[in-house]
Backbone as CSV, one residue per row, in Angstrom:
resi,resn,N_x,N_y,N_z,CA_x,CA_y,CA_z,C_x,C_y,C_z
1,UNK,18.595,40.664,-24.977,19.023,39.387,-25.072,19.770,39.562,-24.147
2,UNK,19.690,38.246,-23.212,19.903,37.685,-22.260,21.653,37.187,-22.658
3,UNK,22.311,37.601,-21.458,23.599,37.334,-21.560,23.716,35.427,-22.136
4,UNK,24.748,34.974,-22.719,25.032,34.060,-22.874,26.016,33.414,-21.689
5,UNK,26.217,32.193,-21.532,26.774,31.361,-20.394,28.268,31.958,-20.397
6,UNK,28.464,31.600,-21.957,30.172,32.021,-21.328,29.923,33.735,-21.116
7,UNK,29.631,34.735,-21.774,29.468,36.375,-21.601,28.940,36.403,-19.700
8,UNK,28.310,35.525,-19.292,27.811,35.950,-18.112,29.305,35.183,-16.922
9,UNK,29.800,34.299,-17.246,31.408,33.987,-16.586,31.995,34.847,-17.021
10,UNK,32.074,35.641,-18.035,33.206,36.465,-18.431,32.794,37.906,-17.441
11,UNK,31.387,38.189,-17.340,31.183,39.454,-16.561,31.394,39.424,-15.315
12,UNK,31.244,37.866,-14.696,31.317,37.516,-13.593,32.885,37.552,-12.784
13,UNK,33.667,36.984,-14.176,35.479,37.477,-14.062,35.628,38.652,-13.764
14,UNK,35.515,39.560,-14.413,35.420,41.005,-13.864,35.151,41.426,-13.160
15,UNK,34.589,41.078,-12.218,34.162,41.309,-10.682,34.780,40.900,-9.859
16,UNK,35.566,39.693,-10.280,36.629,39.189,-9.266,38.310,39.554,-9.473
17,UNK,38.200,39.604,-10.560,39.817,39.194,-10.834,40.942,40.181,-10.164
18,UNK,39.865,41.812,-10.341,40.616,42.969,-9.584,40.664,42.699,-7.781
19,UNK,40.150,41.858,-7.460,39.795,41.502,-5.914,41.073,40.566,-5.352
20,UNK,41.326,39.627,-6.268,42.520,38.817,-5.850,43.532,38.952,-6.187
21,UNK,44.606,38.206,-5.912,46.269,38.043,-6.239,47.151,37.271,-6.929
22,UNK,45.856,36.222,-7.164,46.714,34.648,-7.113,45.446,34.230,-7.989
23,UNK,45.557,33.249,-8.987,44.487,32.453,-9.512,44.447,31.082,-8.284
24,UNK,43.430,29.899,-8.421,43.041,29.054,-7.504,43.451,27.953,-8.301
25,UNK,44.033,26.907,-7.934,44.631,25.751,-8.339,43.516,24.626,-7.923
26,UNK,42.818,25.015,-7.009,41.885,23.771,-6.280,40.599,24.938,-6.265
27,UNK,39.508,24.054,-6.781,38.087,24.650,-6.039,37.271,23.589,-4.756
28,UNK,36.961,24.558,-4.059,35.829,23.779,-3.030,34.677,24.414,-3.093
29,UNK,33.349,23.313,-3.016,32.153,23.640,-2.928,31.757,22.764,-1.784
30,UNK,31.183,24.307,-0.714,30.639,23.561,0.665,29.436,23.781,0.766
31,UNK,29.212,22.525,1.112,27.179,22.438,1.928,26.821,22.703,2.934
32,UNK,25.770,22.636,3.275,24.685,22.718,4.421,25.772,22.712,5.545
33,UNK,25.878,23.686,6.312,26.723,23.495,7.371,28.312,23.115,7.634
34,UNK,28.599,23.525,6.233,30.141,22.630,6.128,30.926,24.165,5.703
35,UNK,30.113,25.295,5.533,31.031,26.751,5.482,31.900,26.978,5.711
36,UNK,32.040,26.478,7.336,33.326,26.983,8.435,34.915,26.788,7.811
37,UNK,34.857,25.843,6.819,36.037,25.326,6.124,36.670,26.601,5.542
38,UNK,35.873,27.158,5.020,36.314,28.562,3.891,36.953,29.440,4.668
39,UNK,36.602,29.609,6.490,37.421,30.644,6.987,38.599,30.278,7.385
40,UNK,39.030,29.001,7.203,40.432,28.397,7.700,41.263,28.787,6.745
41,UNK,41.274,29.442,5.320,42.481,29.920,4.655,43.020,31.011,5.118
42,UNK,44.407,30.605,4.570,45.412,31.354,5.105,45.262,32.645,4.122
43,UNK,45.508,33.875,4.299,45.111,34.928,3.751,43.875,34.920,3.214
44,UNK,42.561,35.126,3.890,41.656,34.859,3.215,41.113,35.949,2.964
45,UNK,40.217,35.977,1.484,39.758,36.953,0.826,38.237,36.657,0.434
46,UNK,37.311,37.766,1.092,36.053,36.826,1.004,35.203,37.955,0.243
47,UNK,34.250,37.199,-0.880,33.847,38.195,-1.858,32.568,37.787,-1.507
48,UNK,31.823,38.472,-0.956,30.296,38.190,-0.919,29.803,37.768,-2.251
49,UNK,28.393,37.113,-2.336,28.082,36.361,-3.815,27.069,37.560,-4.327
50,UNK,26.666,38.549,-3.621,25.776,39.617,-3.945,27.015,40.633,-4.897
51,UNK,28.138,40.751,-4.579,29.096,41.835,-5.192,29.645,40.930,-6.713
52,UNK,29.082,39.901,-7.343,29.218,39.347,-8.344,28.492,38.945,-9.078
53,UNK,28.384,39.598,-9.969,27.133,39.171,-11.360,27.094,37.629,-11.639
54,UNK,25.614,37.411,-11.671,25.239,36.230,-12.181,25.450,35.111,-10.768
55,UNK,25.354,35.727,-9.744,26.086,34.203,-8.958,25.251,34.451,-7.687
56,UNK,23.979,34.042,-7.464,22.830,33.892,-6.841,23.468,33.612,-5.352
57,UNK,22.891,34.273,-4.390,22.724,33.922,-3.083,21.677,32.691,-2.420
58,UNK,22.206,31.423,-1.714,21.145,30.864,-1.403,20.022,31.364,-0.059
59,UNK,18.580,31.091,-0.169,17.926,31.330,1.140,18.369,30.275,2.257
60,UNK,18.637,29.346,2.262,18.589,27.827,2.855,19.860,27.910,4.018
61,UNK,19.199,28.134,5.593,20.376,27.837,6.278,21.192,27.458,6.162
62,UNK,22.265,27.638,6.884,23.820,27.132,6.424,24.547,26.838,5.038
63,UNK,24.220,27.964,4.543,24.780,28.163,3.260,25.068,30.212,2.651
64,UNK,26.114,30.499,3.730,26.515,32.162,4.000,26.670,32.570,2.892
65,UNK,27.467,32.392,1.607,27.110,32.931,0.072,28.388,33.906,0.185
66,UNK,29.320,33.267,0.222,30.575,34.011,-0.013,31.638,32.828,-0.829
67,UNK,32.352,33.755,-1.633,33.218,33.336,-2.599,34.532,33.469,-2.007
68,UNK,35.582,32.379,-1.211,36.304,32.715,-0.309,37.974,32.208,-1.031
69,UNK,38.865,33.402,-0.940,40.228,33.230,-1.574,41.002,32.799,-0.740
70,UNK,42.457,32.050,-0.952,43.374,32.128,-0.091,44.044,30.507,-0.516
71,UNK,44.926,30.340,0.726,45.727,29.412,0.931,45.497,27.785,1.703
72,UNK,45.724,27.305,1.243,45.838,25.570,2.159,47.227,25.410,1.840
73,UNK,48.589,26.054,3.031,49.829,24.908,2.349,49.904,26.211,1.371
74,UNK,50.741,25.059,0.556,51.305,25.855,-1.144,50.016,26.090,-1.858
75,UNK,48.893,25.565,-1.543,47.486,25.505,-2.689,46.999,26.450,-2.522
76,UNK,47.136,27.434,-3.959,45.883,28.525,-3.890,44.378,27.823,-3.950
77,UNK,43.437,28.360,-3.131,42.600,27.894,-3.203,41.163,28.727,-3.258
78,UNK,40.129,28.237,-4.113,38.936,29.003,-4.136,37.878,28.067,-3.615
79,UNK,36.629,28.667,-2.386,35.980,27.661,-1.690,34.516,28.745,-2.205
80,UNK,33.306,27.682,-2.550,32.021,28.559,-2.292,31.747,27.897,-0.865
81,UNK,31.214,28.977,-0.644,30.585,29.308,0.925,29.231,29.096,0.894
82,UNK,28.879,27.880,0.429,27.626,28.031,0.498,27.428,27.250,-1.236
83,UNK,26.216,26.935,-1.593,25.639,26.991,-2.807,24.190,27.277,-2.833
84,UNK,23.963,27.467,-4.445,22.237,27.333,-4.598,21.612,26.232,-5.211
85,UNK,20.349,25.931,-5.139,19.565,24.838,-5.261,18.926,24.995,-6.066
86,UNK,18.420,23.937,-7.287,17.589,23.887,-8.040,16.282,24.203,-7.417
87,UNK,15.818,23.353,-6.177,14.840,23.240,-5.822,13.940,25.073,-5.104
88,UNK,15.154,25.677,-5.180,15.090,27.295,-4.848,14.416,28.019,-6.003
89,UNK,14.249,27.320,-6.878,13.634,28.518,-8.188,14.822,28.968,-9.208
90,UNK,15.768,28.640,-8.850,16.941,29.041,-9.711,16.746,28.316,-11.121
91,UNK,17.192,28.991,-11.913,17.315,28.403,-13.765,18.762,27.657,-13.722
92,UNK,18.828,26.233,-13.896,20.199,25.566,-14.083,21.493,26.378,-13.861
93,UNK,21.365,27.107,-14.866,22.928,27.463,-15.510,23.014,28.494,-14.318
94,UNK,22.188,28.699,-13.328,22.568,29.963,-11.929,23.124,28.658,-10.786
95,UNK,22.598,27.450,-11.011,22.841,26.601,-10.210,24.480,25.877,-10.767
96,UNK,24.774,25.959,-11.654,26.153,25.431,-12.027,27.073,26.786,-12.311
97,UNK,26.576,27.516,-12.284,27.362,29.036,-12.530,28.719,29.182,-11.576
98,UNK,28.546,28.785,-10.324,29.683,29.177,-9.518,30.552,28.140,-9.744
99,UNK,30.640,26.722,-10.114,31.548,25.803,-10.367,32.030,26.114,-11.829
100,UNK,31.349,26.506,-13.032,31.720,27.222,-14.020,32.733,28.431,-13.561
101,UNK,32.343,29.035,-12.547,33.342,30.268,-12.965,34.619,29.758,-12.284
102,UNK,34.576,28.739,-11.589,35.963,28.356,-10.670,36.418,27.214,-12.092
103,UNK,35.582,26.676,-12.881,36.958,26.370,-13.870,37.717,27.783,-14.411
104,UNK,36.897,28.635,-14.870,37.429,29.394,-15.896,38.284,30.322,-14.967
105,UNK,38.708,30.360,-13.556,39.322,30.828,-12.823,40.788,30.310,-13.071
106,UNK,40.683,29.047,-13.477,41.944,28.220,-13.467,42.315,26.946,-12.880
107,UNK,40.929,26.930,-12.227,41.252,25.245,-11.167,41.567,23.945,-12.197
108,UNK,42.429,23.355,-11.473,42.642,21.633,-12.155,41.580,21.071,-11.730
109,UNK,41.120,21.008,-10.636,40.085,19.863,-9.546,39.367,20.937,-8.979
110,UNK,38.054,20.209,-8.944,36.832,20.726,-7.904,36.673,19.699,-6.836
111,UNK,36.651,19.936,-5.573,35.988,19.168,-4.418,34.978,19.436,-3.716
112,UNK,33.883,18.658,-3.726,32.738,19.183,-3.547,32.139,18.070,-2.139
113,UNK,31.516,19.113,-1.438,31.011,18.637,-0.354,29.454,18.550,-0.177
114,UNK,28.419,17.886,0.537,27.262,17.987,0.476,26.513,17.302,1.927
115,UNK,25.954,17.754,2.337,25.149,16.802,3.567,23.827,15.749,2.707
116,UNK,23.876,14.658,2.904,23.262,13.957,2.524,22.266,12.919,3.547
117,UNK,21.690,12.252,3.193,20.782,11.251,3.721,21.405,9.845,3.383
118,UNK,21.499,9.309,4.686,22.367,7.789,4.731,21.123,6.715,4.169
119,UNK,21.114,5.730,3.063,20.323,4.652,2.762,20.610,3.519,3.516
120,UNK,21.326,3.454,4.187,22.481,2.088,4.584,21.710,1.891,5.940
121,UNK,21.078,1.150,6.369,20.711,1.216,7.972,21.565,0.919,9.116
122,UNK,22.495,-0.008,8.541,23.879,-0.234,9.586,24.956,1.545,9.654
123,UNK,24.569,2.236,8.752,25.278,3.666,8.778,24.771,4.478,9.848
124,UNK,25.405,5.545,10.216,24.978,6.411,11.327,25.023,7.523,10.793
125,UNK,23.967,8.544,11.490,24.489,10.102,11.325,25.590,10.607,11.798
126,UNK,26.470,11.452,10.992,27.704,11.387,11.318,28.856,11.091,10.362
127,UNK,28.279,9.989,9.702,29.368,9.239,8.795,29.654,10.272,7.686
128,UNK,30.847,9.963,7.130,31.360,10.596,6.459,31.440,9.665,5.207
129,UNK,31.208,9.882,3.700,30.974,9.097,2.605,31.825,9.522,1.370
130,UNK,32.576,8.467,0.945,32.793,9.602,-0.496,32.585,8.963,-1.819
131,UNK,32.178,10.012,-2.147,31.129,9.974,-3.275,31.945,8.793,-4.688
132,UNK,31.625,8.051,-5.090,32.183,7.355,-6.277,31.400,7.403,-7.487
133,UNK,30.153,7.714,-7.285,29.495,7.826,-8.626,28.206,8.701,-8.388
134,UNK,27.111,8.573,-9.160,26.432,9.260,-9.019,24.959,8.845,-9.888
135,UNK,23.582,8.831,-9.494,22.254,9.381,-10.246,21.985,10.300,-10.337
136,UNK,21.706,11.068,-11.590,20.672,12.195,-12.150,19.735,11.603,-11.940
137,UNK,18.491,12.042,-10.637,17.367,11.875,-10.538,16.496,13.242,-10.034
138,UNK,17.388,13.927,-10.763,16.667,15.522,-10.821,15.774,15.922,-11.799
139,UNK,15.740,15.182,-12.663,14.458,15.623,-13.986,15.430,16.253,-15.179
140,UNK,16.528,16.919,-14.643,17.509,18.055,-15.412,18.609,17.520,-15.355
141,UNK,18.984,18.408,-16.698,20.516,18.651,-17.114,21.098,19.867,-17.782
142,UNK,22.093,19.952,-16.733,22.547,21.975,-17.074,23.232,21.597,-18.392
143,UNK,23.274,20.790,-19.211,23.526,20.633,-20.604,22.876,20.808,-21.335
144,UNK,21.821,20.594,-21.281,20.299,20.697,-22.185,20.196,22.431,-23.031
145,UNK,20.322,22.001,-24.179,19.878,23.172,-24.755,21.133,23.675,-26.386
146,UNK,21.681,24.467,-26.729,22.692,24.663,-27.598,23.825,24.473,-26.663
147,UNK,25.011,23.693,-27.455,26.089,23.337,-26.409,27.305,24.678,-27.337
148,UNK,28.035,25.532,-26.084,28.920,26.051,-26.445,30.129,25.313,-26.416
149,UNK,30.715,24.897,-27.680,31.893,24.271,-27.751,33.101,24.649,-27.460
150,UNK,33.196,26.071,-26.710,34.500,26.621,-26.336,34.297,26.309,-24.322
151,UNK,33.122,25.951,-24.249,33.677,25.307,-22.662,33.581,23.588,-22.717
152,UNK,32.833,23.037,-23.608,33.278,21.747,-23.523,32.435,20.788,-24.801
153,UNK,32.339,19.637,-25.207,31.761,18.853,-26.272,30.416,18.967,-25.834
154,UNK,29.652,18.447,-26.777,28.301,17.953,-27.059,27.920,17.159,-26.096
155,UNK,28.499,16.072,-26.145,28.174,14.846,-25.761,29.545,14.165,-24.769
156,UNK,29.700,15.050,-23.448,30.859,14.233,-22.488,31.151,13.342,-21.809
157,UNK,32.286,12.478,-21.572,31.942,11.067,-21.262,31.502,11.325,-19.852
158,UNK,30.956,10.367,-19.022,30.926,10.545,-17.685,31.169,9.537,-16.996
159,UNK,32.174,8.546,-17.613,32.608,7.083,-17.083,33.249,7.406,-15.554
160,UNK,34.200,8.860,-15.512,35.283,8.539,-14.510,34.492,10.181,-14.206
161,UNK,33.207,10.245,-13.674,32.997,11.344,-13.102,33.346,12.055,-12.039
162,UNK,33.928,11.035,-11.099,34.615,11.272,-10.036,35.960,10.642,-9.825
163,UNK,36.816,11.627,-10.215,38.345,11.042,-10.742,38.657,10.184,-9.564
164,UNK,39.403,9.051,-10.257,39.817,7.884,-9.426,40.970,8.155,-8.769
165,UNK,41.610,8.916,-9.228,43.250,9.717,-8.227,42.557,10.221,-7.139
166,UNK,41.672,11.050,-7.254,40.901,12.011,-6.393,40.574,11.535,-5.231
167,UNK,39.821,10.291,-5.754,38.634,9.235,-4.745,40.534,8.937,-3.759
168,UNK,41.575,8.074,-4.685,42.634,7.529,-3.666,43.065,8.423,-2.660
169,UNK,43.195,9.516,-3.202,43.763,10.683,-2.496,43.383,11.268,-0.778
170,UNK,41.927,10.926,-1.257,40.913,11.114,-0.140,41.216,9.908,0.738
171,UNK,41.367,8.713,0.416,41.331,7.612,1.211,42.834,7.589,1.997
172,UNK,43.962,7.992,1.262,45.275,8.516,1.804,45.380,9.109,3.203
173,UNK,44.276,10.292,2.756,44.271,11.382,4.094,43.791,10.277,5.396
174,UNK,42.379,9.966,5.132,41.360,9.585,5.829,42.221,8.593,6.779
175,UNK,43.118,7.917,6.049,43.728,6.775,6.680,45.100,7.402,7.587
176,UNK,45.880,8.285,7.325,46.397,9.203,7.540,45.887,9.917,9.349
177,UNK,44.900,10.735,8.758,44.145,11.174,10.008,43.480,9.935,10.885
178,UNK,43.329,8.906,10.782,42.794,7.900,11.347,41.029,7.892,11.428
179,UNK,40.956,8.730,10.169,39.468,8.687,9.873,38.533,8.033,9.070
180,UNK,37.168,7.506,10.059,36.830,6.668,9.000,35.956,6.996,7.950
181,UNK,35.825,6.708,6.584,35.340,7.173,5.648,34.311,5.990,4.889
182,UNK,33.246,6.098,4.616,31.921,5.143,3.930,32.710,5.241,2.152
183,UNK,31.913,4.545,1.276,32.488,5.096,0.045,30.849,4.619,-0.895
184,UNK,30.090,5.078,-1.747,29.120,5.042,-2.266,28.681,6.273,-3.548
185,UNK,27.486,5.446,-3.691,26.393,6.197,-5.013,26.232,7.220,-4.408
186,UNK,25.987,8.383,-5.127,25.172,9.367,-4.944,24.115,9.706,-5.488
187,UNK,22.742,10.006,-4.884,21.284,10.005,-5.752,21.258,11.001,-5.665
188,UNK,20.612,11.967,-6.817,20.820,13.304,-6.765,18.956,13.589,-6.990
189,UNK,18.059,14.148,-5.766,16.835,14.554,-6.538,16.581,15.953,-6.082
190,UNK,15.293,16.197,-6.465,15.130,17.714,-6.910,14.646,18.248,-5.535
191,UNK,14.108,17.826,-4.639,13.494,17.935,-3.511,12.380,19.398,-3.610
192,UNK,12.216,20.065,-2.694,12.942,20.192,-1.630,12.376,18.875,-0.372
193,UNK,11.202,18.507,-0.473,11.031,17.970,0.529,12.054,16.343,0.673
194,UNK,12.034,15.931,1.700,12.379,14.571,1.701,11.794,13.270,1.148
195,UNK,12.605,12.450,1.084,12.299,11.250,0.595,11.104,10.622,1.370
196,UNK,10.429,10.033,0.530,9.372,9.206,1.090,9.570,7.543,1.356
197,UNK,9.221,7.023,2.124,9.802,5.579,2.103,10.218,4.521,1.168
198,UNK,9.185,4.604,0.089,8.790,3.732,-0.518,10.055,4.482,-1.725
199,UNK,10.308,5.697,-1.896,11.440,6.161,-2.945,12.624,5.863,-2.034
200,UNK,13.060,5.953,-0.827,13.979,5.232,-0.559,14.301,4.088,-0.581
201,UNK,13.130,2.896,-0.459,13.639,1.298,-1.163,13.631,1.542,-2.564
202,UNK,13.393,2.502,-3.309,13.539,2.438,-4.827,15.376,2.831,-4.886
203,UNK,15.828,3.762,-4.137,16.943,4.255,-4.344,18.029,3.106,-3.902
204,UNK,17.538,2.801,-3.128,18.187,1.473,-2.770,18.609,0.487,-3.754
205,UNK,17.167,-0.107,-4.077,17.410,-0.682,-4.830,18.094,-0.209,-6.925
206,UNK,18.078,0.734,-6.705,18.873,1.108,-7.840,20.589,1.247,-7.529
207,UNK,20.609,0.967,-6.572,22.486,1.301,-5.790,22.875,1.772,-5.385
208,UNK,22.277,3.127,-4.464,22.627,4.257,-4.243,22.749,3.847,-2.887
209,UNK,24.053,4.343,-1.831,23.749,4.559,-0.606,23.660,5.684,0.081
210,UNK,23.428,7.100,-0.660,23.073,8.335,0.065,22.317,8.946,-0.981
211,UNK,21.570,10.085,-0.182,20.780,10.842,-1.044,20.747,12.317,-0.699
212,UNK,21.160,13.253,-1.960,20.908,14.712,-1.286,20.067,15.506,-2.489
213,UNK,20.172,16.511,-2.289,19.701,17.775,-3.640,20.740,18.734,-4.122
214,UNK,21.554,18.338,-4.445,23.126,19.066,-5.256,23.876,18.071,-5.643
215,UNK,24.905,18.577,-5.797,26.218,18.402,-6.412,26.338,17.429,-7.721
216,UNK,25.170,17.088,-8.076,25.349,16.349,-9.463,25.562,17.090,-10.517
217,UNK,24.327,18.157,-10.781,24.435,19.082,-11.490,25.674,19.817,-11.749
218,UNK,26.264,19.892,-10.602,27.722,20.570,-10.636,28.805,19.563,-11.144
219,UNK,28.264,18.329,-10.971,29.654,17.278,-11.404,29.488,17.731,-12.929
220,UNK,28.156,17.606,-13.773,28.126,17.500,-14.729,28.559,18.686,-15.720
221,UNK,28.526,19.938,-14.819,29.119,21.008,-15.664,30.416,20.979,-15.305
222,UNK,31.088,20.672,-14.422,32.599,20.806,-14.739,33.550,19.781,-15.473
223,UNK,32.941,18.449,-15.292,33.169,17.254,-16.471,32.824,18.017,-17.757
224,UNK,31.914,18.380,-18.238,31.752,19.229,-19.565,32.672,19.837,-19.693
225,UNK,33.468,21.046,-18.834,34.648,21.566,-19.211,35.962,20.555,-18.778
226,UNK,36.191,19.709,-18.417,37.292,18.908,-18.208,38.154,18.936,-17.272
227,UNK,37.047,19.588,-15.879,37.770,19.569,-14.698,37.130,17.778,-13.803
228,UNK,38.371,17.672,-13.233,38.605,16.820,-12.288,37.367,16.896,-11.107
229,UNK,36.864,15.924,-10.624,35.898,16.147,-9.292,36.352,15.081,-8.742
230,UNK,36.040,15.501,-7.380,36.095,14.708,-5.985,34.637,14.997,-5.410
231,UNK,34.064,13.947,-4.368,33.301,14.926,-3.589,32.765,13.747,-1.994
232,UNK,32.488,14.085,-1.669,32.110,13.853,-0.375,31.182,14.170,1.015
233,UNK,30.161,13.263,0.939,29.097,13.208,1.441,29.250,13.271,3.441
234,UNK,28.522,14.038,3.964,28.111,13.936,5.326,27.091,13.801,5.640
235,UNK,27.283,11.937,6.007,25.460,11.803,6.401,24.945,12.134,7.593
236,UNK,23.998,13.376,7.620,23.695,13.824,8.502,22.269,13.319,9.321
237,UNK,21.766,12.590,8.499,20.581,11.888,9.152,20.319,10.446,8.587
238,UNK,19.887,9.440,8.579,19.234,8.300,8.075,17.736,8.843,7.267
239,UNK,17.710,8.199,6.218,16.913,8.609,5.492,15.291,8.277,5.951
240,UNK,14.171,8.308,5.302,13.038,7.848,5.942,12.799,6.425,5.510
241,UNK,12.363,5.888,6.499,11.532,4.405,6.546,12.999,3.651,7.175
242,UNK,14.042,3.976,7.456,15.464,3.415,7.957,15.466,4.008,9.493
243,UNK,15.182,5.280,9.575,15.594,5.753,10.890,13.907,6.577,11.232
244,UNK,13.297,6.392,12.847,11.467,6.487,12.856,11.786,8.480,13.326
245,UNK,12.979,8.942,13.350,12.679,10.381,13.730,11.963,11.053,12.451
246,UNK,11.506,12.091,12.733,11.007,13.252,11.921,12.089,13.704,11.367
247,UNK,12.794,13.930,10.134,13.657,14.611,9.461,13.706,16.109,9.575
248,UNK,14.951,17.100,9.629,14.665,18.129,10.304,15.737,19.116,9.687
249,UNK,16.066,19.595,8.897,17.375,20.768,8.401,17.861,21.004,10.132
250,UNK,17.529,21.077,10.609,18.265,21.830,12.017,19.150,20.213,12.627
251,UNK,18.833,19.293,12.291,19.473,17.985,12.697,20.942,18.198,11.485
252,UNK,20.218,18.596,10.015,21.562,18.731,8.847,22.721,19.048,9.548
253,UNK,22.086,20.848,10.206,23.243,21.374,10.866,23.878,21.368,11.837
254,UNK,23.349,20.588,12.666,24.092,20.218,13.435,24.682,18.929,13.665
255,UNK,24.294,18.109,12.938,25.592,16.855,12.592,26.426,17.509,11.912
256,UNK,26.253,18.379,11.176,27.583,18.876,10.266,28.084,19.497,10.975
257,UNK,27.988,20.351,11.868,28.748,20.882,12.766,29.541,20.497,13.736
258,UNK,29.192,19.009,13.989,29.645,17.934,15.033,31.354,17.204,14.179
259,UNK,30.977,17.641,12.784,32.225,16.716,12.029,33.073,17.946,11.942
260,UNK,33.051,18.886,11.795,33.582,20.216,11.630,34.923,20.190,11.641
261,UNK,35.860,19.558,12.604,37.191,19.288,12.517,37.730,17.982,11.664
262,UNK,36.651,17.180,11.865,37.025,15.694,10.515,36.999,16.375,9.192
263,UNK,36.154,17.398,9.117,36.170,17.845,7.682,37.319,18.522,7.295
264,UNK,37.676,19.784,8.113,38.866,20.340,8.157,40.153,19.852,7.708
265,UNK,40.513,18.624,8.881,41.433,17.852,8.433,41.748,16.837,6.888
266,UNK,40.286,16.641,6.936,40.051,15.338,5.440,39.991,16.436,4.355
267,UNK,39.590,17.596,4.381,39.669,19.174,3.130,40.889,19.465,3.307
268,UNK,41.702,19.525,3.872,42.816,20.638,3.978,44.125,19.608,3.755
269,UNK,44.249,18.025,3.694,45.086,17.095,3.163,44.543,16.998,1.631
270,UNK,43.176,16.423,1.895,42.922,16.210,0.335,43.324,16.966,-0.824
271,UNK,42.971,18.739,-0.601,43.566,19.950,-1.443,44.879,19.252,-1.495
272,UNK,46.126,19.205,-0.571,47.225,18.910,-0.479,47.867,18.113,-1.665
273,UNK,47.010,16.902,-1.336,47.015,15.686,-2.129,46.442,15.958,-3.647
274,UNK,45.627,17.190,-4.129,45.257,16.847,-5.310,46.287,17.527,-6.310
275,UNK,47.185,18.487,-6.084,47.561,19.268,-6.278,49.292,18.872,-6.251
276,UNK,50.402,18.749,-6.886,51.416,18.535,-7.042,52.140,19.711,-6.174
277,UNK,53.291,19.336,-5.459,54.009,20.396,-5.159,55.083,21.062,-5.507
């Protein structure tokens, strides 16, 4: 018989805890091309996903596949240097296992990043967007099936899926660092194809400003466990029908690389604002 979700988390924890000296207070999920932040942690301890039972590695370029432990200032942090996606063929419980593991490690907040397509013609590749809400259009939910009441309630409230205080904390950091950030709703689609122009028009009519293939399920799993969430999208391209360019993952990687320094400043400041001194 396969392990339950709780048993799988405990098995992963048993492989991690002997290798770390402090429990993290904040978790960070680093999306496509954004993993460099994990290497900036002070006192870095890097554990490959392959060393952690039940934590699969991504085959997508730009997802290194390490769990990074260290500090940002006074705050102990754990970073997922890359994530797996539902479109890679992993079961949904594996897709959210990493963030569930962060929750059981003791974090009080998780900050998620992703590369996304912009749906607003006036926006540009390289813009950064604070996620204020999401649309789950992936056709799956990580809470389907029997509920483990020790993890969270059967019907979790998602009114504030993206924590209001964490949103304001990022605004403060962006203003201090003179970094312009957009704000909007993130639409999560299954992928791996990019969207058609008709799908882009649909998403805009539904009120989304950006579209991607991650984040939504992780936020649902975290909110189920009572963990505060914040999210930041790097707009690495404008979506089909808005741009005349052929969409390519190499472009995603390049734009994310160009925004590396701004992202490091934003994430570092955000972490320090997320946890009281």
